[in-house]
N, C-alpha and C positions, 0 to 999 in steps of 0.2 A: 830546793826540791820543786819540780814542776808537776802539775797535775793536768790532765787533759779531758776534754769532753768532745763528743762528736755530734754535730747537728745533722740530721738526715733530710735529704731532699730527693724528689722523684727523678730529677734530671741532672746531668753532670754540672758540677760547680767549677767555675773558672773565672779568670780576670779579677782576682782578688786585689784590691788596691785601696789606698787611702786618698781621699779628696776632700778638701775643706774640713779637715779634722774629723772625718767620718769614714769608716770602713765600708766599702761597697764590694759586691760580687754579683756575678750573673749566674742564673740557674735556668736553663731553657729559655722560655719567653718572659722571664721575670728578672728584675734587678732588685736586690735586697740591700738594706743597711743593717749593720749589727753594732750593738753597744752592750754595756753591762746589763741593760734591762732585757735584752733579747734581740730577736730578729724582726725587722719591719720591712714590709714591701714598699719599695720606692717607685717602681715603674713596672707596668705590665702592658704588653700589646700582643695580641694573638699572632701577629705577623713578625714579631721581633726575631731577627736572626742573630744579631750581635749588638753589643753596646759598649762604648768605651768612654770613660770620663777624661776630661781635659780642662784646661785653664778656664775656658769660657762657658762650659756646659758639658753636654755629652752627645756624642754621635750615636745614632741608632740606625741600624741597617734593617729595613723591613723587606721581607720576601714573601711573595705569593706565587702560586702556580696558575698558569693559564689553562684553558680547557684542553690544550694539546699537551699539557704536562711541562711546558717550558717555565723555567724559574725567572721571574722578573723582580728586580731589586730597586729600592728607593731609599736613599740615604739622607738623613736630616741631622742637623746640629740643633739640639733643643736647649732651652734655657735651664739652668739648674734650679732656680726658685720657681719659675713658671714653666712647668714641663710641657705645656701646650704651645709655648712660644717657639717658633721656628726661626733660627738665626741664620741658617745656611742650608743649601740643598745640593746634592750631587747625585743625579739620577743614573740608574742602570750601572752603578759602580759598587758592587758588594764589598763593604769594608771588612777586611780581615784584621786590621790593626790601624790605630790612628793615634796621633798626638798633635796637640795644638799649643803653640807657644807664641805669644805676642802677635795675634791675628794671622799666624801662618799655620794652616792645617795641612798635615802630611798624612796621607792615607795609603794603605796597601791593599791591593786586590789579588788574592791568591785563588779565587774561585773560578776564574776563567781559564781557558786553555793557554792564553798568553798572559803571564803575570804583569800587572800594570802598577806603576809606582807614581803617585801624583802629589803635587803640592798646590794648595789653593790659598790665595790671599783673600781673607774674609772681608776686608775693607772694600776692595774693588771687584771681587769675584773672579779675578783672573786665575786660570787654572793651567798648570803645566804638567805634562805626563811623559814618563819614559815607558815605552812598551817593551815586552819581552825581556824584562829585567829579572834575573834570578835572585831577587832580594827578598829575604824573609825577616831580617832583623835590622832595625834602624833606631836612631835616637835623634832628637832635635835639641840643639844647645847653642845659645847665644846667636840665633839667626841662621845657623848652618845645620845641614842634615848629614849625618854620618851613617853609612850603610855597611853591612857585612853580608856579602852574598854567599851562596853555598860553596862555589868551587874556586873562584878566581881572585876576587879583588875586595879591598877595603876602599871606599870612596867617600869623598866629601863634596857636597853640593851646596850652592847658595839657595835662596828662597825661590828662584826661578828655575831650579834644577840645572843650572850651569855647573859643570864639573870644575871644582877648584883643584883637587889633586886625587890621585889614585895610587894604590900600592898593591902589587901582586902578592898573593899569599903563598901559593905553592902547596897548600894543604886543603883538606876537605872538612867542612862543618857537618857533623852528623846530626847536630841538633838544629831544628828550625824553630826553636822556642825562644822566649826571652832570656834563656840561659846563655845564648850566644849574642846578645844585644851589645853593640858598642856602648861603653860606659864613660861619658865625659867626666874628667877629673881635673879641675883647675885649668891649666893650659895644655892639657893632653886629653887623648881619648884612648881608653884601654879596651883591647879586643881579644877575645878568645878566637883565634884564627882556625882552630881545628887540629887534626892529626893526619898522619900518613895513611896509606891504604890499609895497613894492618891495625889501625886504631892504636898506634903507639906514637910516642914523641909529640904529645899534645903541647901546643905552644901558645903563649900569651904575649901580646905586644903592647907597649905604650908608645903612642905616636903623637908628635906635636900636632895640635889641632889645626894650626894655620898652614902647615906645610906637608904633613904626613911623614916627616923624618922620624926615624926610630930613636926613641929616648932610652928604652931598655927592652930586653927580650928575655923570656924565661922558657926553657924547654923541659918538660917533665917526661918521665919514662912512659907513662900511659896516656890514654885519651882523657881530656878534661871534660867531664860530663856536667859540671856545674861551675859557674863563675859568677860571684856576687861581690859588688863593691859596697862596703860598709864603712862609712867615714873615711879613714885613711888606710884601710886594709882591703886587699883583694882576697876573698876566701874562695878556695877551689876544692872540688871533689874530683879525684882522679882514680877511679876503679879501686876503691878501698883505702886510698891515701888521702889524708887531710893536709892541705898546704895553704898557708897564709903568707901573702906578700905585702911589703910596704908599697903603697900605691904610687908614691913619688919616686922611689929608687929601684923597685923590683927586688929589694933584699928579701931573702927568705926568713920569715919570722917563726913559722911553724912548719914542720915537715914530719908528720907522725902517722902511723897506721891507725885506722879507725877500729880495727879488731874484726871487721867483716872481711869475708873472702873477696878476692878480686872479682868485680862484677861489671859486665858491659851494660846492664840496665842503668838508666839515668838516675844517679844518686842526687841527693840534695845536701846543701850546706847552708848554715846561717850563723851569724855572730851578733850578740846583743851588747857588746862592750865588756862583758864579764865571762860569758860562756860561749863555747863553740859547739854547735849542734850538727850532727851528721845523720842523714836519713838513708836507710837502705830499703829500697822497694821490695826486693826479693824476700827478705826476712820480715818485712813490715815492722821494722824496729827503728827507734830513734835513740841515739846515744848522745849524752850531754857530757862535755869535757870542760876542763879549765881552759882559760884563754890560750895557754901555751900548748894545749892538746896532749899534755903528758899524763893527766889524771882523769880517769873515768869517774864521773860523779853520779850518773844515773842512766838507766836503760829503760825505755818505755816500749811496750809492745802494743801495737795497734790491733784491736780485737777484730776477729773475723765477723762479718765477711768482707772487711775492708783492707785496702792496701794503698800506699801513697800513689797519687796520680803521676803517670809518666810525664816528663818534661814540665812539671809544675814547680814553681819556686816557692819556698817557704818565705813568708814575709813577717818581719818583726816590727811592730808598731805599738808604742805606748804600753809597754810591759806585757804584750801578748804576742804569741806566734800564731800564724794562720797558715793552714796547709790543706789543699783540696785532696779528697780521697776518692778512689774508685772501687768498684766491686771486684773482689779477688776471685770469687767462685760463684757462678750463676746457679749451681746445683744446691746451694744452701737455702734457697727459697726467699732470698732478698733481691730486690731489683732497684735499689736506690743508691745515690751517691752521698757523699758526706763532706762536711767541712770540719777539720780538726782544729781546735783552739787549745793552745797550751798557755798556762800562766803559773806564776810562782805561788806556792802555798806552804804555809807553816804547818798545816794539818793534813792528815790523810796519808795514804800509802804511795802516792805518786803514780797511780794507775791512770789508764785512759778508759772512760766509760761512755756508753751511748746514752745521750740525754733522753729522758722519759718523754713520750709524746703527750702533748696537751689536749688529747682527744680520747674518746672512748671508741673502740672498734671491735667488731665481731664478724666472724666469717662462718656462714652456715652452709653445709653441703646438703644439696637437695637432689631428689631423683624424679625424673618425669615418667610418663606412662609407658615409655618404651624401654625403661631401665637405664637410660643415659643419665649422667650426673652433671649438675651445674652448681654454681656457687652464688650466694647472696652476701654481699659485703655491706655492712652497716657502719657508718661513721657519724659520730655526733661531737660537736665542739662549740666553743663560745664564739669563735670568729670564723668568717668565711675563708680567710687565708689558710687557717689551720686545717679546716675540713678539706679544702682543695689539695693542699700539700700532702697531707697524710692519707687522704682518700686515694690519690693517685699512687702513692707508695704501696698501699694495701692491695689495690687491684693488681699492680705489677708483681707483687710478692706471690699472690695466688697463681697468676698466669705463669710466672717463671718456675714455680714449684710444681705445678700440676700439668703444665702444657708440654708441647712437643720438644722444646729445646732443653728440657731437663734430662741429663744423661743418666740420672739415677733411677733405675727401675723401681726402687722402693718409694720414691717420692712422686714420680710422674703417674698420673691417674689415667689409665687407658679408657676409662668410662667417661672422662670429662669431655663434653661435647663442644667446648669453646664458648659457651654462653655464661654471662655473669649478669647479676642484678646489682645495682648500687643504690643505696638509700642514705639520706642525710636529713638532719633537722632543718630543712630548707626554710620553714616559716620563721625560724629564729635568726636567720642570717642576712636579711635585707632583701630589697626588691629585685636586685639583679642576680640573686643567688642561683636560681634555676638555670639561667642562661650561662653563667660561668661554669656551673657543674656540667652542663651539657657539653661545653667546649672541652673541659677536662676529659670527659668520657670519650669524645671524638679523638683527642690527641692520643689517648691510650690505644684506641683501635688502630689509629694511623701508624704509630710506632711499631706495633706488633705485626701489622701488615707489611711494613717496610722491611722488618727483620725476618719475615716469614715464620713467626711464632704462631702455632696453630693449636688445635685441640689436642688432648692427650694421645689420640691415635693418629694425629696428623691429617685428618680428613676435612676439618672445618676451620674457617677463619675465626679469630677472636671477635666476639660480639658482646658489647656492654649496653644495658638498657637501664634508664633511670626508673626507679620504682618507689612508691610511697613508703614511708617509714612505718613498719608494723607497730601496732599499739603495744605498749608495755604490758607485760603479764600482771 
Protein backbone atom coordinates (compact mmCIF):
# COMPACT_ATOMS: atom_id res chain seq x y z
CA UNK A 1 0.00 0.00 0.00
CA UNK A 2 1.25 3.46 -0.93
CA UNK A 3 0.36 6.66 0.90
CA UNK A 4 0.98 10.16 -0.37
CA UNK A 5 1.54 13.67 0.90
CA UNK A 6 1.67 16.96 -0.96
CA UNK A 7 4.17 19.69 -0.10
CA UNK A 8 2.88 23.11 -1.19
CA UNK A 9 4.94 25.86 -2.82
CA UNK A 10 4.05 29.30 -4.20
CA UNK A 11 5.76 28.78 -7.58
CA UNK A 12 5.89 25.83 -10.02
CA UNK A 13 8.00 22.84 -8.96
CA UNK A 14 10.21 21.24 -11.60
CA UNK A 15 13.62 19.65 -12.27
CA UNK A 16 13.24 17.00 -9.58
CA UNK A 17 16.47 14.98 -9.55
CA UNK A 18 18.84 13.03 -7.35
CA UNK A 19 22.41 14.23 -6.99
CA UNK A 20 25.04 13.01 -4.51
CA UNK A 21 22.46 10.89 -2.66
CA UNK A 22 20.17 13.91 -2.15
CA UNK A 23 16.90 14.80 -3.86
CA UNK A 24 16.78 18.33 -5.30
CA UNK A 25 14.10 20.35 -7.05
CA UNK A 26 13.64 23.93 -8.22
CA UNK A 27 10.75 26.19 -7.24
CA UNK A 28 10.86 29.65 -8.76
CA UNK A 29 14.05 31.42 -7.63
CA UNK A 30 14.85 28.74 -5.04
CA UNK A 31 16.46 25.28 -5.10
CA UNK A 32 15.41 22.90 -2.33
CA UNK A 33 16.59 19.59 -0.92
CA UNK A 34 14.27 17.03 0.60
CA UNK A 35 14.83 14.16 3.00
CA UNK A 36 12.86 12.26 5.62
CA UNK A 37 13.24 15.22 8.00
CA UNK A 38 11.61 17.69 5.65
CA UNK A 39 12.41 20.33 3.05
CA UNK A 40 15.51 22.52 3.24
CA UNK A 41 16.53 25.48 1.11
CA UNK A 42 19.80 24.79 -0.75
CA UNK A 43 20.20 27.91 -2.88
CA UNK A 44 18.31 31.15 -3.50
CA UNK A 45 18.99 34.07 -5.80
CA UNK A 46 16.55 36.82 -6.70
CA UNK A 47 17.69 36.59 -10.34
CA UNK A 48 17.60 32.79 -10.61
CA UNK A 49 15.97 31.70 -13.86
CA UNK A 50 16.97 28.03 -13.89
CA UNK A 51 19.28 25.62 -12.11
CA UNK A 52 20.52 22.20 -13.16
CA UNK A 53 22.68 19.79 -11.16
CA UNK A 54 25.54 17.96 -12.80
CA UNK A 55 28.60 15.90 -11.93
CA UNK A 56 30.80 18.84 -10.91
CA UNK A 57 28.30 21.19 -9.34
CA UNK A 58 25.26 23.03 -10.68
CA UNK A 59 24.59 25.50 -13.48
CA UNK A 60 22.56 28.55 -12.58
CA UNK A 61 21.08 30.86 -15.16
CA UNK A 62 20.59 34.38 -13.78
CA UNK A 63 18.26 36.80 -15.56
CA UNK A 64 17.67 40.49 -15.08
CA UNK A 65 15.83 43.10 -17.11
CA UNK A 66 17.44 46.28 -18.36
CA UNK A 67 15.74 49.66 -18.19
CA UNK A 68 14.36 49.07 -21.70
CA UNK A 69 12.83 45.76 -20.62
CA UNK A 70 15.42 43.60 -22.42
CA UNK A 71 16.27 40.31 -20.71
CA UNK A 72 19.99 39.79 -19.99
CA UNK A 73 21.34 36.39 -18.97
CA UNK A 74 24.44 35.29 -17.10
CA UNK A 75 25.24 31.60 -16.60
CA UNK A 76 27.56 30.17 -13.98
CA UNK A 77 28.73 26.74 -12.92
CA UNK A 78 28.84 26.81 -9.12
CA UNK A 79 30.54 24.41 -6.72
CA UNK A 80 28.33 21.94 -4.89
CA UNK A 81 29.91 22.33 -1.44
CA UNK A 82 31.03 25.95 -1.84
CA UNK A 83 28.08 27.57 -3.56
CA UNK A 84 29.90 30.88 -3.93
CA UNK A 85 32.70 29.22 -5.95
CA UNK A 86 32.34 29.87 -9.69
CA UNK A 87 33.85 27.04 -11.78
CA UNK A 88 32.75 28.21 -15.23
CA UNK A 89 30.86 31.02 -16.95
CA UNK A 90 28.80 31.25 -20.15
CA UNK A 91 27.48 34.80 -20.60
CA UNK A 92 24.31 35.79 -22.48
CA UNK A 93 23.33 32.17 -22.96
CA UNK A 94 20.13 31.30 -21.07
CA UNK A 95 20.41 27.63 -20.19
CA UNK A 96 17.17 25.70 -20.67
CA UNK A 97 18.82 22.37 -19.90
CA UNK A 98 22.32 21.17 -19.14
CA UNK A 99 24.38 18.11 -18.41
CA UNK A 100 28.02 17.76 -17.42
CA UNK A 101 30.01 14.55 -17.74
CA UNK A 102 33.81 14.33 -17.42
CA UNK A 103 34.49 18.07 -17.91
CA UNK A 104 32.14 18.26 -20.91
CA UNK A 105 29.32 20.73 -20.34
CA UNK A 106 26.42 20.45 -22.80
CA UNK A 107 23.86 23.24 -22.60
CA UNK A 108 20.68 24.02 -24.49
CA UNK A 109 19.22 27.50 -25.12
CA UNK A 110 15.54 27.49 -26.07
CA UNK A 111 14.84 31.09 -25.06
CA UNK A 112 16.21 32.88 -28.11
CA UNK A 113 14.57 33.08 -31.53
CA UNK A 114 17.25 30.74 -32.85
CA UNK A 115 17.71 27.65 -30.68
CA UNK A 116 21.39 27.17 -29.84
CA UNK A 117 23.04 23.95 -28.74
CA UNK A 118 26.52 24.22 -27.21
CA UNK A 119 29.28 22.08 -25.75
CA UNK A 120 32.00 23.53 -23.52
CA UNK A 121 35.23 21.92 -22.32
CA UNK A 122 35.60 23.03 -18.72
CA UNK A 123 39.34 22.31 -18.67
CA UNK A 124 40.31 24.65 -21.53
CA UNK A 125 37.07 26.71 -21.84
CA UNK A 126 36.74 25.90 -25.56
CA UNK A 127 33.11 26.24 -26.64
CA UNK A 128 31.37 24.83 -29.72
CA UNK A 129 27.86 25.82 -30.80
CA UNK A 130 25.27 24.73 -33.35
CA UNK A 131 22.82 27.52 -34.21
CA UNK A 132 19.25 27.07 -35.44
CA UNK A 133 19.09 23.49 -34.17
CA UNK A 134 15.56 22.23 -33.37
CA UNK A 135 16.95 20.17 -30.48
CA UNK A 136 14.96 19.94 -27.27
CA UNK A 137 16.07 16.56 -25.93
CA UNK A 138 19.60 15.27 -25.49
CA UNK A 139 21.78 13.07 -23.30
CA UNK A 140 25.53 12.71 -22.74
CA UNK A 141 27.05 9.25 -22.50
CA UNK A 142 30.64 8.02 -22.62
CA UNK A 143 31.94 11.25 -24.18
CA UNK A 144 29.27 11.45 -26.90
CA UNK A 145 26.14 13.58 -27.21
CA UNK A 146 22.89 12.05 -28.49
CA UNK A 147 20.07 14.35 -29.64
CA UNK A 148 16.43 13.87 -30.60
CA UNK A 149 15.08 16.90 -32.48
CA UNK A 150 11.42 17.66 -33.01
CA UNK A 151 10.89 16.84 -36.67
CA UNK A 152 13.69 15.12 -38.53
CA UNK A 153 16.68 13.43 -37.00
CA UNK A 154 18.39 11.50 -34.25
CA UNK A 155 22.04 12.55 -34.17
CA UNK A 156 25.27 11.67 -32.42
CA UNK A 157 28.05 14.26 -31.85
CA UNK A 158 31.48 14.15 -30.28
CA UNK A 159 32.61 16.61 -27.60
CA UNK A 160 33.39 19.28 -30.25
CA UNK A 161 29.95 18.87 -31.87
CA UNK A 162 31.36 17.07 -34.89
CA UNK A 163 28.59 14.84 -36.22
CA UNK A 164 29.35 11.11 -35.91
CA UNK A 165 26.11 9.79 -37.38
CA UNK A 166 22.49 10.76 -38.01
CA UNK A 167 19.27 8.90 -38.68
CA UNK A 168 16.08 10.28 -40.22
CA UNK A 169 12.96 9.73 -38.12
CA UNK A 170 10.04 10.41 -40.42
CA UNK A 171 7.88 11.14 -37.39
CA UNK A 172 7.13 14.06 -35.09
CA UNK A 173 7.85 14.38 -31.36
CA UNK A 174 4.91 16.10 -29.70
CA UNK A 175 6.78 16.12 -26.38
CA UNK A 176 9.65 18.57 -25.82
CA UNK A 177 10.21 17.27 -22.31
CA UNK A 178 12.56 14.68 -20.80
CA UNK A 179 9.93 12.09 -21.77
CA UNK A 180 11.47 12.14 -25.28
CA UNK A 181 15.12 12.19 -24.16
CA UNK A 182 17.51 9.67 -25.78
CA UNK A 183 18.22 6.95 -23.20
CA UNK A 184 21.69 5.35 -23.32
CA UNK A 185 21.62 1.64 -22.50
CA UNK A 186 24.82 -0.43 -22.61
CA UNK A 187 26.01 -0.29 -26.27
CA UNK A 188 22.78 1.29 -27.53
CA UNK A 189 20.67 4.40 -27.26
CA UNK A 190 16.87 4.05 -27.01
CA UNK A 191 14.74 6.85 -28.45
CA UNK A 192 11.03 7.66 -28.54
CA UNK A 193 10.98 9.07 -32.09
CA UNK A 194 7.35 10.21 -32.04
CA UNK A 195 4.22 9.43 -34.05
CA UNK A 196 2.53 10.31 -37.34
CA UNK A 197 0.44 13.44 -37.97
CA UNK A 198 -2.65 11.80 -36.45
CA UNK A 199 -0.79 10.98 -33.22
CA UNK A 200 -0.92 7.28 -34.05
CA UNK A 201 1.76 4.65 -34.66
CA UNK A 202 4.11 5.82 -31.92
CA UNK A 203 7.53 4.28 -32.45
CA UNK A 204 10.51 3.56 -30.27
CA UNK A 205 13.95 2.64 -31.64
CA UNK A 206 17.09 1.09 -30.23
CA UNK A 207 20.17 2.28 -32.11
CA UNK A 208 23.80 1.20 -31.90
CA UNK A 209 25.50 4.05 -30.06
CA UNK A 210 28.62 4.03 -32.30
CA UNK A 211 26.94 3.76 -35.72
CA UNK A 212 23.23 4.57 -35.42
CA UNK A 213 22.27 1.19 -36.90
CA UNK A 214 18.82 -0.03 -35.85
CA UNK A 215 19.03 -2.84 -33.30
CA UNK A 216 15.29 -3.15 -32.78
CA UNK A 217 12.11 -1.18 -33.41
CA UNK A 218 8.65 -1.30 -31.90
CA UNK A 219 5.54 0.46 -33.26
CA UNK A 220 2.45 0.94 -31.08
CA UNK A 221 -1.08 1.78 -32.14
CA UNK A 222 -1.11 5.16 -30.36
CA UNK A 223 1.24 8.04 -29.62
CA UNK A 224 3.78 7.33 -26.88
CA UNK A 225 3.33 10.05 -24.26
CA UNK A 226 5.83 8.74 -21.70
CA UNK A 227 8.98 6.68 -22.13
CA UNK A 228 11.13 5.76 -19.11
CA UNK A 229 14.15 3.45 -18.85
CA UNK A 230 14.26 1.56 -15.53
CA UNK A 231 17.10 -0.94 -15.21
CA UNK A 232 16.56 -3.38 -18.12
CA UNK A 233 13.00 -2.29 -18.89
CA UNK A 234 11.54 0.43 -21.10
CA UNK A 235 8.22 1.56 -19.60
CA UNK A 236 5.76 3.29 -21.94
CA UNK A 237 2.42 5.09 -21.59
CA UNK A 238 0.44 5.21 -24.82
CA UNK A 239 -2.97 6.89 -24.44
CA UNK A 240 -4.34 4.55 -21.80
CA UNK A 241 -2.16 1.54 -22.59
CA UNK A 242 0.72 0.31 -20.41
CA UNK A 243 3.59 -1.24 -22.33
CA UNK A 244 6.89 -2.56 -20.98
CA UNK A 245 9.71 -3.67 -23.30
CA UNK A 246 12.95 -5.52 -22.71
CA UNK A 247 15.61 -2.85 -23.27
CA UNK A 248 18.05 -5.27 -24.88
CA UNK A 249 15.76 -7.04 -27.33
CA UNK A 250 12.60 -4.91 -27.62
CA UNK A 251 10.50 -7.92 -26.57
CA UNK A 252 7.08 -6.94 -25.20
CA UNK A 253 6.92 -7.91 -21.53
CA UNK A 254 3.70 -6.07 -20.63
CA UNK A 255 0.88 -4.82 -22.87
CA UNK A 256 -2.17 -4.09 -20.74
CA UNK A 257 -4.87 -1.40 -20.52
CA UNK A 258 -4.56 1.01 -17.62
CA UNK A 259 -8.31 1.21 -17.18
CA UNK A 260 -8.34 4.91 -18.08
CA UNK A 261 -9.95 6.19 -21.26
CA UNK A 262 -7.75 6.92 -24.26
CA UNK A 263 -6.24 10.33 -23.52
CA UNK A 264 -4.08 12.71 -25.53
CA UNK A 265 -2.92 14.47 -22.36
CA UNK A 266 0.60 13.50 -21.34
CA UNK A 267 0.35 10.44 -19.11
CA UNK A 268 3.05 9.19 -16.78
CA UNK A 269 4.50 5.80 -16.02
CA UNK A 270 7.01 4.51 -13.49
CA UNK A 271 8.39 1.14 -12.35
CA UNK A 272 10.10 0.36 -9.04
CA UNK A 273 11.08 -3.26 -9.66
CA UNK A 274 7.88 -4.65 -8.14
CA UNK A 275 5.02 -2.36 -9.14
CA UNK A 276 4.01 -0.49 -12.29
CA UNK A 277 2.47 2.96 -11.74
CA UNK A 278 0.31 4.76 -14.32
CA UNK A 279 -0.60 8.45 -13.97
CA UNK A 280 -3.66 9.99 -15.64
CA UNK A 281 -3.65 13.83 -15.54
CA UNK A 282 -7.23 14.31 -16.72
CA UNK A 283 -8.70 12.27 -13.86
CA UNK A 284 -5.88 13.20 -11.42
CA UNK A 285 -5.45 9.55 -10.49
CA UNK A 286 -2.55 7.15 -10.07
CA UNK A 287 -3.06 3.42 -10.46
CA UNK A 288 -0.65 0.86 -9.01
CA UNK A 289 -0.36 -2.50 -10.76
CA UNK A 290 1.63 -5.67 -10.33
CA UNK A 291 4.83 -5.83 -12.40
CA UNK A 292 3.03 -7.69 -15.22
CA UNK A 293 0.28 -5.02 -15.36
CA UNK A 294 -2.49 -7.59 -14.95
CA UNK A 295 -3.64 -6.85 -11.39
CA UNK A 296 -4.71 -3.47 -10.04
CA UNK A 297 -3.42 -3.13 -6.49
CA UNK A 298 -4.42 0.42 -5.59
CA UNK A 299 -5.86 3.65 -6.96
CA UNK A 300 -4.88 7.01 -5.49
CA UNK A 301 -6.84 10.21 -6.09
CA UNK A 302 -4.89 13.47 -6.08
CA UNK A 303 -6.99 15.94 -4.06
CA UNK A 304 -8.21 19.23 -5.51
CA UNK A 305 -7.04 21.79 -6.37
CA UNK A 306 -4.13 19.78 -7.80
CA UNK A 307 -3.47 17.71 -10.90
CA UNK A 308 -0.28 16.07 -12.27
CA UNK A 309 1.97 18.52 -14.11
CA UNK A 310 2.00 18.12 -17.87
CA UNK A 311 5.21 16.68 -19.35
CA UNK A 312 6.57 15.95 -15.87
CA UNK A 313 8.19 12.62 -15.15
CA UNK A 314 7.61 10.61 -11.98
CA UNK A 315 10.92 9.71 -10.35
CA UNK A 316 11.48 6.71 -8.08
CA UNK A 317 14.45 6.93 -5.72
CA UNK A 318 15.24 5.15 -2.46
CA UNK A 319 11.74 3.84 -1.84
CA UNK A 320 9.93 7.08 -2.71
CA UNK A 321 8.11 8.41 -5.77
CA UNK A 322 8.31 12.13 -6.58
CA UNK A 323 5.93 13.91 -8.94
CA UNK A 324 5.33 17.68 -9.52
CA UNK A 325 1.74 18.94 -9.35
CA UNK A 326 0.08 21.98 -10.83
CA UNK A 327 -3.12 23.86 -10.12
CA UNK A 328 -6.21 22.26 -11.63
CA UNK A 329 -8.69 25.08 -11.00
CA UNK A 330 -7.87 28.72 -10.24
CA UNK A 331 -11.43 29.41 -9.06
CA UNK A 332 -10.93 27.32 -5.94
CA UNK A 333 -8.98 30.03 -4.19
CA UNK A 334 -5.58 28.35 -4.23
CA UNK A 335 -2.59 29.67 -6.13
CA UNK A 336 0.26 27.32 -5.33
CA UNK A 337 1.92 24.29 -6.86
CA UNK A 338 2.90 21.08 -5.15
CA UNK A 339 5.27 18.15 -4.95
CA UNK A 340 3.63 14.76 -4.48
CA UNK A 341 5.63 12.19 -2.50
CA UNK A 342 4.47 8.58 -2.42
CA UNK A 343 5.96 5.91 -0.16
CA UNK A 344 5.02 2.49 1.13
CA UNK A 345 3.03 2.24 4.33
CA UNK A 346 1.69 -0.66 6.36
CA UNK A 347 -0.76 1.67 8.09
CA UNK A 348 -3.41 4.10 6.90
CA UNK A 349 -5.93 4.06 4.09
CA UNK A 350 -3.56 4.73 1.19
CA UNK A 351 -4.88 8.24 0.61
CA UNK A 352 -3.08 11.41 -0.51
CA UNK A 353 -3.15 14.31 1.94
CA UNK A 354 -1.94 17.92 1.78
CA UNK A 355 0.69 18.44 4.46
CA UNK A 356 -0.22 20.81 7.27
CA UNK A 357 1.56 24.16 7.12
CA UNK A 358 4.24 24.81 9.78
CA UNK A 359 2.97 28.39 10.25
CA UNK A 360 -0.02 30.25 11.66
CA UNK A 361 -1.93 32.40 9.19
CA UNK A 362 -4.93 34.70 9.31
CA UNK A 363 -6.72 36.76 6.65
CA UNK A 364 -8.78 39.77 7.74
CA UNK A 365 -11.13 41.61 5.41
CA UNK A 366 -11.21 45.37 6.06
CA UNK A 367 -13.13 48.35 4.68
CA UNK A 368 -11.81 51.86 3.96
CA UNK A 369 -13.66 55.16 4.26
CA UNK A 370 -15.04 54.95 0.70
CA UNK A 371 -16.57 51.50 1.21
CA UNK A 372 -13.89 49.63 -0.75
CA UNK A 373 -12.52 46.43 0.79
CA UNK A 374 -8.93 45.26 1.20
CA UNK A 375 -7.24 42.34 2.98
CA UNK A 376 -4.67 41.99 5.75
CA UNK A 377 -2.65 38.73 5.63
CA UNK A 378 -0.81 37.77 8.82
CA UNK A 379 1.71 34.91 8.89
CA UNK A 380 3.91 33.81 11.81
CA UNK A 381 6.34 30.92 11.91
CA UNK A 382 9.59 29.69 13.42
CA UNK A 383 11.76 30.04 10.30
CA UNK A 384 12.05 32.74 7.65
CA UNK A 385 11.87 30.14 4.85
CA UNK A 386 8.47 28.94 6.10
CA UNK A 387 7.12 32.49 6.45
CA UNK A 388 8.29 33.40 2.94
CA UNK A 389 6.99 30.21 1.37
CA UNK A 390 3.55 30.17 2.97
CA UNK A 391 3.20 33.95 3.10
CA UNK A 392 3.47 34.06 -0.68
CA UNK A 393 1.00 31.19 -1.01
CA UNK A 394 -1.50 32.93 1.27
CA UNK A 395 -1.23 36.25 -0.59
CA UNK A 396 -1.77 34.49 -3.91
CA UNK A 397 -4.72 32.55 -2.52
CA UNK A 398 -6.50 35.77 -1.54
CA UNK A 399 -5.70 37.45 -4.87
CA UNK A 400 -6.82 34.47 -6.97
CA UNK A 401 -10.00 33.99 -4.93
CA UNK A 402 -11.11 37.62 -4.71
CA UNK A 403 -9.46 39.26 -7.72
CA UNK A 404 -10.46 39.76 -11.34
CA UNK A 405 -9.28 36.36 -12.65
CA UNK A 406 -11.72 34.35 -10.54
CA UNK A 407 -14.59 33.37 -12.82
CA UNK A 408 -16.86 32.51 -9.92
CA UNK A 409 -19.16 35.41 -9.05
CA UNK A 410 -19.67 33.89 -5.60
CA UNK A 411 -15.95 34.11 -4.75
CA UNK A 412 -14.75 37.19 -6.62
CA UNK A 413 -15.18 40.31 -4.49
CA UNK A 414 -16.30 43.28 -6.59
CA UNK A 415 -15.49 45.59 -3.65
CA UNK A 416 -11.87 44.37 -3.43
CA UNK A 417 -9.71 47.36 -4.46
CA UNK A 418 -6.55 45.31 -5.12
CA UNK A 419 -4.73 46.41 -1.95
CA UNK A 420 -3.29 43.98 0.61
CA UNK A 421 -1.30 44.37 3.81
CA UNK A 422 1.18 41.68 4.86
CA UNK A 423 2.50 41.21 8.39
CA UNK A 424 4.92 38.66 9.87
CA UNK A 425 6.92 38.15 13.06
CA UNK A 426 9.96 39.86 11.48
CA UNK A 427 11.82 40.44 14.77
CA UNK A 428 12.00 36.67 15.35
CA UNK A 429 13.31 35.76 11.88
CA UNK A 430 16.81 37.27 11.61
CA UNK A 431 18.47 40.47 10.46
CA UNK A 432 17.69 40.09 6.73
CA UNK A 433 14.06 39.06 7.23
CA UNK A 434 12.53 42.41 6.27
CA UNK A 435 14.59 42.65 3.06
CA UNK A 436 13.61 39.13 1.94
CA UNK A 437 9.95 39.67 2.79
CA UNK A 438 9.98 42.90 0.77
CA UNK A 439 11.40 40.95 -2.19
CA UNK A 440 8.68 38.30 -1.81
CA UNK A 441 6.03 41.05 -1.81
CA UNK A 442 7.57 42.56 -4.95
CA UNK A 443 7.51 39.19 -6.72
CA UNK A 444 3.80 38.78 -5.87
CA UNK A 445 3.05 42.19 -7.39
CA UNK A 446 5.18 41.43 -10.46
CA UNK A 447 3.59 38.08 -11.28
CA UNK A 448 0.06 39.45 -10.95
CA UNK A 449 0.97 42.42 -13.11
CA UNK A 450 2.45 40.05 -15.69
CA UNK A 451 -0.76 37.99 -15.78
CA UNK A 452 -2.94 41.11 -15.58
CA UNK A 453 -4.63 39.98 -12.37
CA UNK A 454 -6.35 43.02 -10.88
CA UNK A 455 -8.84 44.10 -8.23
CA UNK A 456 -12.26 42.50 -7.98
CA UNK A 457 -13.81 44.99 -10.42
CA UNK A 458 -10.72 44.93 -12.68
CA UNK A 459 -9.97 48.67 -12.26
CA UNK A 460 -6.80 48.57 -10.09
CA UNK A 461 -3.50 46.69 -10.10
CA UNK A 462 -2.58 44.43 -7.19
CA UNK A 463 -0.62 46.28 -4.49
CA UNK A 464 0.93 44.68 -1.37
CA UNK A 465 2.46 46.64 1.51
CA UNK A 466 4.42 45.42 4.51
CA UNK A 467 2.73 46.38 7.77
CA UNK A 468 3.66 45.90 11.46
CA UNK A 469 2.27 42.81 13.13
CA UNK A 470 -0.73 43.89 15.24
CA UNK A 471 -0.43 43.24 18.99
CA UNK A 472 -2.07 40.08 20.22
CA UNK A 473 -5.41 40.65 22.00
